[in-house]
Residue, then its C-alpha position, 0 to 999 in steps of 0.5 A: m217651841l214658842h207659843e206663837e210659832a205653834i199657832v202659825k204652824g197650826i198646833s193647838g194649845w191643848y196639844i202643847f199642854y198634853q206634851q208638857g204633861v207627858s214630859y213632866l211625867k217622864t222626867g220625874y217618873i221615879l219621884h212620882v212613884f215614890s210620892l204615891i208610895v209615901l202618900t199611901l203610907f200617909l193615908f195608912c198612918i192617918d187611919i191609925l191616927l184617928t183610932s189611937t190615943g195617948i203617946k201612940q197618937l202623938g207618934f202617928g201624928l208626927l209620922s203623918m206630918f213627916l210623910f205629908s211633907v216628904t210627898i210635897t217635897s218630892q213633887l216640888d223636886a219633880y217640878s224643878r227637874f222638869q224646869n231644868y229639862k225644859m231649860v236644857k231643851d231650849l238651849l239645845y234648840i237655839 
């Protein structure tokens, strides 16, 4: 729905924002859960990294960087899926 049409129909901007947020969470549900799991592992590795020394510190440092990058990548993937969902939705309503 176009923003101008929503204003004419009396739908508030907050409602549209809320509905987009719900759609974003629905389209990337599995990716969001995966991100939370990986973020938990990342925080666990950071905790161990701060107390370790030597080669262990290097290993947990590399693992922490990898887990952080996986978290960011999965969220970017969820956003791209949401964009694809919006594009298909717009094409169906036209």
